[in-house]
C-alpha positions in Angstrom: -1.8 14.9 -28.8 -1.8 13.6 -25.3 1.7 12.4 -24.1 2.9 10.4 -21.1 4.3 13.6 -19.6 1.1 15.6 -19.5 -0.6 16.1 -16.1 -3.9 14.4 -15.4 -6.6 14.9 -12.7 -7.5 11.6 -11.1 -10.1 11.7 -8.4 -9.0 14.4 -6.0 -5.3 14.1 -7.2 -3.4 16.0 -9.8 -0.9 13.6 -11.3 2.3 15.3 -12.8 2.4 12.6 -15.6 0.4 9.7 -16.9 2.9 7.0 -16.0 1.6 4.5 -13.4 3.7 2.0 -11.5 1.7 -1.2 -11.8 1.1 -3.5 -8.8 3.7 -6.2 -8.5 4.1 -8.9 -5.8 7.6 -8.7 -4.4 7.0 -10.8 -1.2 9.3 -8.7 1.0 6.9 -8.1 4.0 8.0 -9.1 7.5 6.2 -11.6 9.7 2.5 -11.0 10.4 2.2 -9.1 7.1 4.1 -6.0 8.2 5.5 -3.5 5.8 9.3 -2.8 6.3 11.8 0.0 6.0 13.0 -1.5 2.8 9.5 -1.3 1.3 9.4 2.4 2.2 12.7 2.9 0.3 11.6 0.9 -2.7 8.4 2.8 -3.2 10.0 6.2 -2.4 12.7 5.6 -5.0 9.8 5.4 -7.6 7.8 8.4 -6.4 8.2 10.3 -9.7 5.5 8.0 -11.2 2.2 9.8 -11.7 0.7 7.2 -9.4 2.1 4.1 -7.6 -0.1 1.1 -7.0 1.4 -1.2 -4.4 1.7 -4.9 -4.5 -1.4 -6.9 -3.5 -2.3 -6.4 0.1 -4.5 -8.9 1.8 -7.7 -7.6 3.5 -7.8 -10.6 5.9 -5.7 -13.6 6.9 -7.9 -15.9 4.9 -7.5 -13.6 1.9 -3.7 -14.0 1.9 -2.5 -15.8 -1.2 1.3 -16.2 -0.7 3.8 -16.0 2.1 5.7 -12.8 2.5 2.8 -10.5 1.4 1.7 -7.5 3.4 -1.7 -7.0 5.0 -4.1 -4.2 6.0 -6.3 -6.0 8.6 -4.5 -5.3 11.9 -3.5 -2.1 13.7 0.1 -3.2 13.6 -0.1 -3.4 9.8 -1.5 0.1 9.6 1.3 1.4 11.7 3.9 -0.4 9.6 2.5 1.1 6.4 2.7 4.7 7.7 6.4 5.1 7.1 5.9 3.8 3.5 3.2 6.3 2.6 5.1 9.1 4.4 8.3 8.3 2.4 6.4 8.4 -0.9 4.7 11.7 -0.1 8.0 13.2 1.2 9.4 12.4 -2.3 6.4 14.1 -4.0 4.6 10.9 -4.9 1.0 9.5 -4.8 0.3 5.9 -3.7 -2.7 3.6 -3.8 -2.8 0.3 -2.0 -4.0 -2.7 -4.1 -6.4 -4.7 -2.0 -6.1 -8.4 -3.0 -8.1 -11.3 -1.7 -6.6 -14.5 -3.0 -9.7 -16.6 -2.6 -8.9 -20.2 -3.8 -5.3 -19.2 -4.7 -3.9 -19.9 -1.3 -3.0 -22.8 0.9 -3.6 -23.9 4.6 0.2 -23.9 5.1 0.2 -20.2 4.4 -2.9 -19.1 6.4 -3.6 -21.9 8.7 -7.1 -22.4 7.3 -8.7 -23.8 4.2 -9.0 -21.3 1.3 -12.5 -20.1 0.3 -13.9 -19.5 -3.1 -17.2 -19.1 -5.0 -17.3 -22.9 -5.6 -15.4 -26.0 -4.5 -13.2 -25.9 -7.6 -9.4 -25.9 -7.2 -7.2 -23.4 -9.0 -4.9 -24.9 -11.8 -1.3 -25.0 -10.8 0.9 -24.9 -7.8 0.5 -22.1 -5.2 3.3 -20.7 -3.1 3.6 -21.9 0.5 6.3 -21.5 3.3 7.6 -24.9 2.3 7.7 -24.2 -1.5 5.2 -24.8 -4.3 2.2 -27.1 -3.5 -0.8 -28.1 -5.7 -3.7 -25.6 -5.2 -6.1 -27.2 -2.7 -9.9 -27.4 -3.2 -11.4 -24.3 -1.6 -14.4 -24.3 0.7 -17.4 -22.9 -1.2 -18.7 -19.8 0.5 -22.3 -20.0 1.9 -24.5 -17.3 0.5 -24.7 -15.6 3.9 -20.9 -15.4 4.1 -20.3 -13.7 0.7 -21.1 -10.1 1.8 -18.6 -10.4 4.7 -15.8 -11.0 2.1 -17.1 -8.2 -0.1 -16.9 -5.9 2.9 -13.4 -7.0 3.7 -12.2 -4.8 0.8 -13.9 -1.8 2.3 -12.5 -2.5 5.8 -9.0 -2.7 4.3 -9.6 0.5 2.4 -10.5 2.3 5.6 -7.3 1.1 7.2 -5.3 2.1 4.0 -6.5 5.7 4.4 -5.7 5.6 8.1 -2.2 4.4 7.0 -1.8 7.4 4.7 -2.6 6.0 1.3 -4.2 8.3 -1.2 -6.6 5.6 -2.2 -7.0 1.9 -3.1 -7.3 -0.4 -6.1 -9.4 -3.5 -5.8 -7.7 -6.5 -7.4 -10.4 -7.8 -9.7 -8.0 -9.5 -12.1 -5.7 -12.5 -12.6 -7.8 -15.3 -11.1 -8.1 -14.0 -7.5 -11.4 -13.8 -5.6 -13.2 -11.1 -7.6 -12.0 -12.7 -10.8 -13.2 -16.1 -9.5 -16.7 -14.8 -9.0 -16.7 -13.3 -12.6 -15.5 -16.7 -14.0 -17.7 -19.2 -15.7 -15.7 -22.2 -14.5 -14.5 -21.2 -11.0 -18.0 -20.0 -10.1 -20.6 -22.8 -10.4 -23.0 -21.2 -8.0 -26.8 -21.3 -8.5 -27.6 -18.5 -6.0 -27.6 -14.8 -6.5 -23.9 -14.7 -7.0 -23.6 -17.2 -9.9 -25.0 -18.3 -13.2 -26.1 -15.3 -15.2 -23.8 -12.4 -16.1 -25.8 -10.2 -13.7 -25.2 -12.6 -10.9 -21.5 -13.2 -11.6 -20.7 -9.5 -11.5 -22.6 -9.0 -8.2 -19.7 -9.7 -5.9 -17.4 -7.3 -7.8 -20.0 -4.6 -7.6 -20.8 -5.2 -3.9 -17.1 -5.1 -3.0 -16.6 -1.9 -5.0 -19.7 -0.2 -3.7 -18.8 -1.0 -0.1 -15.3 0.5 -0.6 -16.8 3.6 -2.1 -19.1 3.9 0.9 -16.1 3.5 3.1 -13.6 6.0 1.5 -15.3 7.6 -1.5 -15.3 7.0 -5.2 -12.5 9.5 -5.8 -10.2 7.2 -3.8 -11.3 3.9 -5.3 -10.1 2.1 -8.5 -10.4 -1.5 -9.7 -8.1 -3.6 -11.9 -9.6 -6.1 -14.3 -8.2 -8.7 -16.8 -11.0 -9.5 -19.3 -10.7 -13.0 -20.7 -7.6 -13.9 -18.8 -6.9 -17.5 -17.8 -4.6 -17.0 -14.8 -4.9 -19.9 -12.3 -7.3 -21.7 -14.6 -10.1 -19.3 -14.6 -12.2 -19.1 -17.8 -14.8 -16.5 -18.8 -17.5 -17.0 -21.4 -19.2 -13.9 -22.9 -16.3 -11.6 -22.2 -17.6 -8.5 -23.9 -21.0 -8.8 -22.4 -19.7 -9.7 -18.9 -17.4 -6.7 -18.7 -19.7 -4.2 -20.4 -22.3 -5.2 -17.8 -19.8 -4.8 -15.0 -18.6 -1.4 -16.2 -22.2 -0.2 -16.5 -22.7 -1.0 -12.8 -19.4 0.5 -11.8 -20.1 3.7 -13.7 -22.8 4.5 -11.1 -20.1 4.7 -8.4 -17.9 7.6 -9.8 -14.7 5.7 -9.3 -11.3 7.2 -9.7 -10.4 4.8 -12.5 -10.7 1.3 -14.0 -7.3 -0.4 -14.7 -7.5 -2.8 -17.6 -4.9 -5.4 -18.4 -4.4 -6.2 -22.2 -5.6 -9.8 -21.7 -8.3 -9.6 -24.5 -8.0 -8.7 -28.1 -7.6 -5.0 -28.9 -11.2 -4.6 -30.3 -12.7 -6.0 -27.1 -10.6 -3.6 -25.0 -11.6 -0.7 -27.3 -15.2 -1.6 -26.8 -14.7 -1.4 -23.0 -12.9 2.0 -23.4 -16.1 3.2 -25.1 -18.3 1.7 -22.4 -16.4 3.2 -19.5 -17.1 7.0 -19.0 -14.3 7.6 -16.4 -10.5 7.5 -16.3 -8.9 4.4 -17.8 -5.5 3.0 -17.0 -4.2 0.4 -19.5 -1.5 -2.1 -18.8 -0.5 -2.8 -22.4 1.4 -6.1 -22.1 0.5 -9.4 -20.5 1.6 -9.9 -16.9 4.8 -12.1 -16.9 4.5 -12.3 -20.7 7.5 -12.2 -23.0 7.3 -8.5 -23.6 7.5 -5.6 -21.1 5.8 -2.2 -21.7 7.9 0.6 -23.3 7.3 4.0 -24.8 5.9 2.5 -28.0 3.2 0.5 -26.3 2.4 3.4 -24.0 2.0 5.9 -26.9 -0.1 3.4 -28.8 -2.7 3.1 -26.0 -2.7 6.8 -25.2 -3.6 7.3 -28.9 -6.5 4.8 -28.5 -8.0 6.7 -25.6 -6.3 5.4 -22.4 -5.8 8.2 -19.9 -2.8 6.6 -18.1 -0.5 3.7 -18.8 0.9 1.3 -16.2 4.4 -0.2 -16.3 5.3 -3.4 -14.4 8.7 -5.0 -14.8 10.2 -1.8 -16.3 9.6 -0.2 -12.9 11.5 -2.8 -11.0 14.8 -2.2 -12.6 14.3 1.5 -13.4 13.3 3.6 -10.4 13.7 6.7 -12.5 11.5 5.3 -15.3 9.7 8.5 -16.0 13.0 10.3 -16.7 14.3 7.5 -18.9 11.0 7.5 -20.9 11.1 11.3 -21.2 14.7 11.4 -22.5 14.7 8.2 -24.5 17.3 6.6 -22.2 17.9 2.8 -22.1 15.5 0.8 -20.0 17.6 -1.5 -17.7 16.7 -5.2 -17.7 15.2 -7.0 -14.7 17.0 -9.8 -12.9 14.2 -12.3 -12.9 15.9 -14.5 -10.3 15.5 -11.8 -7.6 11.8 -11.0 -8.2 10.6 -13.1 -5.2 13.8 -14.1 -3.4 13.5 -11.6 -0.5 16.1 -9.3 0.7 17.3 -6.0 -0.8 19.3 -7.4 -3.7 17.2 -6.9 -6.9 14.9 -4.7 -4.8 16.8 -1.6 -3.7 19.9 -2.2 -5.7 18.7 -0.8 -9.1 20.1 2.7 -9.7 19.0 5.7 -11.5 20.6 6.3 -14.9 24.1 7.6 -14.8 25.0 10.1 -17.5 28.6 9.7 -18.8 30.5 12.1 -21.0 
């Protein structure tokens, strides 16, 4: 019986356990998208995870979704990330950068330019800006000739990630951001080769992933997906068919892993487990949902064929989460008010479990 504490070979890495720190936005970057010393401490504190996946990192200025997020599109950003990856490695950890292009989930007040998307359809809800929440603007629909440039931006950021010392990258194909927008049947109203049929709607995701594999190798490349999710107003018809087709194309690329969020019914996810021949990470609970992942949910999915399990909020308040799970120690609660407030409170101030006699 596989347990969370068994080692696992992932790409070229040997992970000491099957616990993954899920990507979570914390908006603590400095001006110009630079990683900070506090970010180095934050990730190094959690280096006992089998694998850390960072918060979303924009591959270009136009790809930035929210203020305070880090980038990987300038030399200065590469330099700022090096102490982060070095600190994680010095503590025995492994770390992938999540490459996240926000697409239409952005605002001119954040980037200085109109967001882009597959079609001129606004996201549902308010987006974050330097002046506070604002209604999501209507994006500019990308011309057909422009689309490959945005697919390549993931690969260019991946090259910079390796230069910055990351062990690999995860493409953010989930939660209503750009790859997810192309997969969508309501955010993507295109009639060219990138829209309409299932084969056309998966094309951007496949091209972005293939370009990344060409840049840094499949063993260093993963992708996160949220089948059937409705974040930022995206909708997907034909979910099983759409994702089975996508996984069939991705299977040709020998990726390190696919990272699935439990955003569809369990039978759908089990069908995708059967369809995917490679390593599978499962995030068992809905992002920002009422429940956070614990040992019970993790063991359930390991029993259903997941290779690794990712933990989100539990990792914010429990830097020693692997040890707490191993010993059955209490999982500390998260102070939700500090998730995005900036500063070190609620970021570096969560302690490892203290044993008392």
